[in-house]
Structures are given as structure tokens and as C-alpha cells.
C-alpha positions, 0 to 999 in steps of 0.5 A: 660359325656355330657350336655343335649342341648335344641334346638328350631327352632325359638325363637318366636313360638306358645306356646306348649300344656301341652303334649309338655312341657319337663324338661331340665335335665343336665345329664352326660352319655356315650351314646347319644340318640336323641328324635325328636318333631315337634318343639324341638330336645332333645339330651341326652347323658347318660349311660344305667342306666340313660336311663331306668330312662328316659323311666320311666319319659316319661311313667309318663308324661301324669299323670304329665300333668293331675296334671298341668291341674287340676289348671284350671278345664275343666268347672265352674258352675254358676247359675241364678235365675229369673222369666222366663216368666216376661218382664225382664226374657224373655230378660235376659234368651236369653241375658245370653245364648248368653253371655255364647256362646260368652264367651266360643267361645272366646279363650282369656278368661277362655282359656280351661275352659268352663262356664256352666250356670244353670238357675232356675225360682223363679216365683217372690217368695222368698221361691222358690228363696231360694230353688233354691239357695240351690239347686245350692249350691249342684252343686258347683256353684261359682257365682249366677246371679240374682235374678231378684226380690228385694224381692227374693234378700233379701232372697237369699243374706243371703244364699250367705253370709253364703256360701260365693258365690258372687251374682250378680243381674242385675235387683234388684233395691231396694236401701236397698240391701246394701253391709254392710248387704250383703257383697257378693251382687253385683248390676250390674244394677242401684239402685232405689236410683238414679232413685228416685233422678231423679224423685225428680229433675224432680219434682223440675225442674217444680216447684211442691212441693207435689206429690202422690205415688202409689207403690207395697207393697213389698220391691221393692216398699216401699224402692223405695218410701222411697228413693223418700221421702228423695230425695224430702225432700232435695229439700223442696218437699214432698209426700202428700199422698202415697198408696200401692197396693198388689203385685202379678199377680192378681190385683183387679180392684175394689181396684185400682178404690177405690184407684184412687178415693181417689187420685182424691180427693187430692190436688196434681195432680202429681202422681208417679207410682212405681209398677210391669207391671201387676199392673201398667197397671191396674192403668193407665187403671182405671185412663183413665176410671176415666178421670184422664189422662186429662189436669191438671194431671202429671203421672210419671212412673219408669223404669218398664214401659220403660222395657215393652215398649222396650220389646214388642209392646203394643196394641193401646188401652193400649197405649191410656191409657199412653198418656202424661206420663213421663217415666224413662229408664236406659240409655245405650250409643249408641255405635257401639258394642251395635248396632251390638248386637241389629242387632244380637238380632233381627235376633235371635228373629225375632223382636218378643222380643225387647232388654231392658236395663236389657237384656244388664245388664244381658249380661254384668253380664255374661262377668263380672263373666267370667273375674273375674273367669279368673283372679281368676284362674290366681291368683292361685284360686282353686274351692274348697268347705268345708261342711257347718257343721251347717246343719249336725245335720239336716237330715230332708227334701229332700233338701240334706242339708248335701251337702251344702258347703262353697266356700273356695275362695269366697272372692278372687272371690268377690274381682276380681268381685269388681275390674272389669273394662271394657266396655260392651254393657250397657257402662262402667262396673265399680263398685263404693265404694257402689258396684253400677255401676259407673256414673248412668244415665237415659233417660226421655221419653214421651209417645206420640201416638204409641211410645215414644219420648226422652225429656232429660237425667238425670245423677248423674254427671250434673242433667237434660240435653238435651245433652247425659251424655257421652258428659257432662262427658268431661266437669266439672260437673255443677248442677246449676239451669240455666244448667238444661234443658228438651225438651217440654213435651206433657202432658196428655190432649195433652197440652204443658203448664206446669200443675200447679200440684195442685187443691183445694182438695175435701177432705184433712186435714185442717191445724189448724191455730191459731189466737189470740183474742186481747182485743185491737188494733183489726186493726191487727186481730179480729174475725168477729161476728157471724162467724168463720172468722177473719179479720185484717191486719195480716189476709189479708196478710196471705190470700194473701200469701196463694193464691200465693202458687203453691198448695192449703193449706186447713186450718181453723182459730182456736181462741186463747184467751178469748178476755177480755185481750191480750193473752200471745204470748209466750204461743201462739207460744208454742202451735205450738211445742205441735202440738195443732196448725199447724201454727200461724197467727197474730202480732207475733214478731220474737224474739230470744227465739221464733226462737229456737222452731218454724220457722218464715216466712219472716217478713211482717211488720217492728217492734221494741220497741220505747218509748212513753212519754208526751210532752209539747209545747215550745213557742219562747220567748225573749231569743230564739236566744240562743237556737240554741246552747247548753251552752257548744257550746256557751262557746267553740265558744266564746273561739275560737273567742278570741283564734283566735284573739290572734293568729292573733295579735301575727302573725301580731304584728311585721309586721302590724301597725294596730296591734300595739299601746298602750296596750289598743288599741291592746286589743281593736283591738283583740276583734274587729277583732275577733268579726267582723269576725263573719260578715266578716266585719273586716277592719284590713288587714293581712300581714304575710303569717301565719296570712292569713292562720289562718284567711282563715281557721277561716273564713271557720269555722265561715261560717259553724257555722253561717249557722248552727245557722241561720238554727236552729234559723229559725226552732225554730222561725217558727216550733212548738217545743216539749219537754219531760223530757224523751229523750229515753230508756237510760234516762228511764233506769237511772230513777226509775219511772214506765214504762208501757208495753202492756199485752202479748208483748215481751217488758216485757221480753226484759226490764227485761232480756236484759235492766235490768230494775226491774220488779217492775217498769213495769206496764201492760196495756191492751188498748190504753185507759189505755195507755192514762190514765197512761201517763196523770196521770204521775208517781206521781199520779199512772201512768207511766212516759213512755210506751215501745211498738212495733212501729205498736201499737204505730203508731195506738195509736198516730193516735188518741192521739195527746198529746204524742210522740215517744221520742228517737230512735227505740232501737230494730229491728225486725218484724212480721211473721207467725209461723210454726213448725220447718223445715216446707216447708210452712214457706219457701213457704210463705216467697217467697209469702210475698216477691212477695207481697212486690215487687208487692206493694200489701203488702203496699196496705194492710198496707194502708187499715188498718193502716190509721192515722189522721192528728195529727200523721203526725206532728213531731212524734219523740222528740229529742233535736234540739239544736246544740251541740259541737259534730257536729262541733268538727272537724272544731274546731280541724282543726282551732286549729291545724292551729293556733298551727302550725302557732304559732310554725313556728312564734316562731321558726322564732323569736328564729332564730332572737334571735340567729343570730341578736343581736343588738350592742346597747342592754345592756349586762345584757339583757337575751335571754327571754327578747330579745325574747319578745322584738323581738316579740314586736319590729316593723319589718322594711319593706322589699325592695319590700314593701318599693318600693310599699309604697314609690315609689315616693321617689325613685331617678331618677337614681334608676328609670332609673336603673329599666327600660329596657336596650332598653329604657336606650339606647334610653334615652342615645342617 
């Protein structure tokens, strides 16, 4: 038997159709049979029995071909739900029809399978959308395009989840349509989460802090405004007023008018409109009628307006109502493919219907589904459905619910959709982890005249820019404030000046600002008699800071306290946490326990606790010359004088005749030399190198001590000196005497909790008069030894009480600030305003207005010991002592070398090393040769003199 041989005309040829596919059978036969095809020649050698088997195989071939081709059906059904007569629907309908034609005419996708699109209108009704979705489920639809409306999408998404049919919406922008709740929902357009982030960045870019939002009261409007609220909060901005309008085609002009009248009475002039086209145009029409499209207002519309502007040509009267508005539009790159399609679109519509971004997304959505279905079939996916058994018991109604079925391979198709990555008309089609389009971007356009002009872009990559996002993608992302730019905007009223964004409101909630009524120190805050106004340093600072804010703050002062005694400031701050006050203004110290419950502004006044005590004047007496140094300083200085004298004597004794003689004479020399260095009048010359080094360092020390003594004594004799037995908080803590503090101040808590002073020692005082009386009485007569209070109060007290002074240093560092609830943006804005007041000098001028002092307060206000102590000179003494020690060590080493190497022969044999060491110290060292020459130059022989003369002179003399 012979083998069957398969031959082909060419290795590379067009692929065969299914009718040309034959199996190669290797059979042994006695006969040969040849079968010819256009491209193949099959030779068969078989016996008669196998011949009839081969005829049966050829007869069954068409049926085998049909079985093979069933893996890719001849058509697949997809559905689309949207509103046909809407601005988005009109464009989307034509775009999807054209996309289906392009897909079916392209042989590289779906191959022999035809894509069949079934369209149903939902009329923006959730009920109609659900009914249409259920009808789709009766026709084995494997994917749903749409719905257009976010409201309808919420409802239909539940159907898609149950029946496992992927739902791809090209127009539902509600950010709450998340993949967690609706796993079969895929958004092929941009989420309002990004659009509201763009709006928030525009508001922050121009420095506005409060906005008003007008929105359609449905899922689309409410959830969009909620996203805007979150985005503004991240930038320390907020929505001051938001109002919803009814959803539907019938918009009541009267309701819109009442709404805008209320808006006009608010302080913010930044208005964001997030609505549908019918209600949105009515808002602008009424706003124009009410004069709210004039200078000072800012109108920002979301992409509902740009969709209409791109789709149709609006009448001139409608365009007049939109002048100066900022509008967002989904950004699509200007590619050649988009330009070609736009040209084709204009030919199809004759220019009567413009192409908007949602139309481009609808076109790309069809291609996205087609490519996913193609991959689905390539992976062996089969369009098969299983009856939805949960509805079998329900026989009522005409919806034929028994026909509802679950798409068995819906998850496989969904995964192919999520993995799609291609370039469409609207740009790159790629889904991120949130199942939203990759790299969202918006155009920012300005309505001017009869058209619009683009003033910039926003992208999630680099924020606001005047360069297209495609250019920025080539560079690293840069979200810095210096990199945010927009072109000049023509605002309402035909002005290019940036609107302030707020006015003083005609109505609005007034903030309840608490103000303490003090019984003392009314320079800081006090009520104006007969009115509900307040005055004082703190009030003036608050009013000046509020006037610098970029928006109006309606407020009224609410008193706290009875005026008979100072209120508790801790209780005052706690009133903010309970909501009784919206803020607190006054001399409120910023301390740790208060910052845990409220937010403070930047401190507008420095503060800290100090000690005030009585003092007495010290008159200079006969012993005033001893006052510059402390007793210990005198002792150490005297010891060093004698110590240096002894060291110099030791170093000079062997080589200097001035330091030799009888013991009495040498002792006097030591004293005289030491004391005479004080006046740099010592007559003894030092001859040794070590001695000269010690004296040089010692003279430097004496110079510093002498200069310091002279300056201190001059101060004592010429400046009035003050003295107090309390030197500061440490000495006050160590005693057991009573301490005064101001009623309501945080000093009581600090002294007891942080310093550890017993509460029984603390005496509450309520006024400067009580301060003075308690200090004058003293601790032995029922008064206090000292008072601990904040520096601003003490400065006011000392300006009229010249018999008391601050003792010691300020032992806490804090400040006064205005208090507001936690996370209040007003605290941040007022902090900026306070810094501005400080930079311009206005804060100092307010301070000087209220904190004037009398002459006595300009004297020496702080009492400290002005006597010079050892700690001020210990470095000098260490240097001098170290020099003496090193010189002695070197000197003694030299003597020890002499003891070892130069023992005189005449010394007795019983003399020990120590005796020899001491004798060498006392022994007069003979002068060196150079010294002898200097001192006894006249005793040198003529020969020696001649020997030292230059050779040239010797030769002359010899001649």
C-alpha cells in the first residue's frame, strides 16, 4: 500500500476557506485515485473497500464544515440605551451607527462575524432604561452600550450584574458608579471626579476660597457636587452655599428666579453650574436678566455646556447670556484620524450637527466592544446563556421574564474589555484600575462673542497649563504652583481683571465670636459702654486681619464673663468645642492643652511667663570696688597670681639672677612679680623660653580680667543698681513663700502641673491694684513674695508701678492667638493675614497704640546679678593653668636629664638623686657662650675678635 501525499503549489498562499480544509489520511491501498483542487492535488492509493469510505467522508464534509464554523457565529448582538433626542444622544446615535459600519467592513476584526447593534431610547427615565435592558436580555445581547444618563446607569447596572452582561457607558459621569458595587460597569468616558478636581484647581489657582454650586437634584448632580466639595476641601476651599433644582424637561422659571435671588444675596460671587442643558440655559437666562452676568461675578459651567456648544449653533440671544463664562470640555487630541473622521462627519450631517466629545467616545466604545469580542472568540469563547432561574416562579406581566438568561461567558468578555489598549478617535483607549480612562484631561474654554476661545488645559498629570497634555506627557509631572498657568480670561462684564470673588452679603449667617469681659487690663479687650461693640489691642488686630481676607466674614461679638472678675480662659476655649462660639478673640495664650481641642491662628503677640518681685536700690559705698567680682572669683584670681609667680620663679631661678638670693628676697620677688603683672609694671626680665611663654599667656589673662573689672566697677559706680532676694523661678520654686497669679490665666495650671509648686502656695489676684498691694505686704504680712504672669500683662503693670521689676529670665515661650474649631479654614486665612499685618508694620502700630509705657518702665526692667563670676573666665584660667603645667613638665624633664648625665665629681657619694635634683634646681646655671659674648664683649681677646672678623678684613690686616 502507498502513502497519501499532500502537495501544494506554493508554501505561501492565501488561507483556504473551510470548504478547502481536508484531512491527510495515510492509507495503504492497491489502487490510485487523484482528486484535483485549485491549489491542492491529493493522490489516494486505496483498495476498493477504502474507496467507498472516502466517498462517505466527502459526502459528510459540508456538515463537518458547519460544525467548525459554529465556534464563530455569523453575527453577535449588542445593545445601546440612551436618549435619542438629547444633545448627546443625537450625536452618539450617528457615531455608533458609523462605527458598526466601519467594524463590519473591516476584515481584520471579527472576520466573518457581523456586529448587530440594537438601539433603544430611555428618555432619561430609570424605569424605561430598566425595561429596555430587560428586553435586550431576551435577544441574547452580550454587551450594552450606555446608558447615557447616570440615573439610568445606576438602575441598569444592577441588571447587568445579575445577568453578567458587560455595560459600557460613554456618557454616565457619576463618580459613584464604581467597580466595587457594579463590577460589570465600565466607563468609557471621563468621570466627574476628574472634572470637579479641575474646577477646584481653577478656583484655587485664582485664589478664591468660597463657591456657590447650582446643580440638578439627581444622582448626576448630587454626586458631582459632592466630589467638588471633597476636591475643594483638599485645597482649603469650601462650598458656602449649594442648591438643587428639579430634574426634567420642564423647568420652572419662577423657581430659578427665586433661587438666583438668594444666590445674589450671598457673599460669594463664584458660581458653579452642574446641570442638564435645559435647566442650565434657563439659569443663565435668568441670571442675565437679574444682572448677575456683570463684572464681579464668576460663572463656571461643567461639560454639559460645551457639549451643546460643540453640537449646535446657538442663537445670538442665548450666546449673550453666556458671555464671560468658563466652561470645561473633555479633551481629545487633534490627530489626523480625528480630522479625517470630522470631515467625514460633516459630509454625513451637512454641517447641521456638530461632533462633540461624547460622540467620539461612543464611536470608540463600539470599537472597544468589537475588539474585545474578537479576542473573546479567539480564546474559545462561546455565546451561550443559561436561564435565570430566580424569575421562573414569576409568570405575571408581559415582559416574558422566563426568557431572561445569564451570559455564561460574560466574565471572560469583561476581562477582554478591561485589557483593551488601542488608539481611538478620542485618544488612547486604556482603562486604569478604577475602570476609567487613562490620563484624563479637559479643555478650559471661555465664552466670548459668538464663539469660544481656549484659555488652557487641565490634566491629571500636570494640572493647569497652556500647553497641550500630549506635550506634557513627554516630561516628568510637575504640579508645583509655579508651573500652573492659564491664558487671560475675559470675565463677565468684559473685563480681564481677576474678580475678587466675594462681596459683603446682604444676608448670611453671622459667626458668633466670643470676647472675654475682663475685670482688669482692659487695654487688651473691653466692651464699649452702651453698645455691643468691643475695643482694645486684640480686637483691633482681629478687625484688621479680617479686612485683609479675600472674602467677607459676617460676625458679631458675643461677650463671655460677668465683668467682675476675669473669666476662665480654659472654659472660654471649651465653648468653641461645644458649638456655642464659632471663634474666640482675646488675649488667649496658645498652650498645649488648648491646641488639642481647637485650632489657633498665627500668634499676633509674643507672650511668656515671667516673675515680678519687689526690689531695693543699692547705693555705692566704701567697699564698692569689691563688688565687680564674686568672692569665689576673688579667691581664684588671687590664687592664680601666686601660682603664676611660683611657676615663673621655678623656670627662671637657675638662669636669672633677679630670681636668686636669700629665701626672703626670693619670696618678695615672687610676690612683687605676681602683683606687678596686674599693672604690667614688672621690672624683672624673663630669660628662659618657658618662662617667657607662661608670662605672655598670663599677661593676656590679666588684660581680660582687668578690662572686665574696670567695666563692671564703672557700671556699679555710675548706674543705679537694683537688688531682689528673688532671682527667678528656680529660687521661687526652692522657697516656701506664697506666689501670686492672675485669675483665669494658665499660669496656675503651669505652676502646679509643670513646675510642681503646691497649689496651697498660690494666691489668685484679679487686678494690678491687687498685684501692687500683695507685693508691698510681702509674704510675712499676708502678701506674696512674687507674682508669675504673662509678659504683656506685666509690661502694663510695670508701666505704672515703678517699685517692682522682672527678675530672672522668661521661662516659657508662647503667644496669643485667635481660636477656632478644628480644621477651620478661617484659622489658616487669618494666620496669613496676621503675617501680612506684621510685614507691613500695621501690627506694631496697633501695639504701640494700646501698649504705651511711662518713663519708669524704661529703666532696667530685669534684675539679674551683674557681678562677674568665675564661669565667665574659666576658659582663660584653664588656658593659663595648662600653660604653666606644660612649662613645669618640660623644665623638670630637663633637670632630670641633667641629674642623669652630668653628676659633678666633687659631690659626696652619699648624695641621692632627689638631693641632686633639688640642688640642680637651686644651682645657678652658667651663661652660654653667646650670653657671655653679649655680656662680656669687652673681655674678649684681640685674637678672638680678629677670628670673628670676615676673612677679607683679616687678609687686609695681614697685609
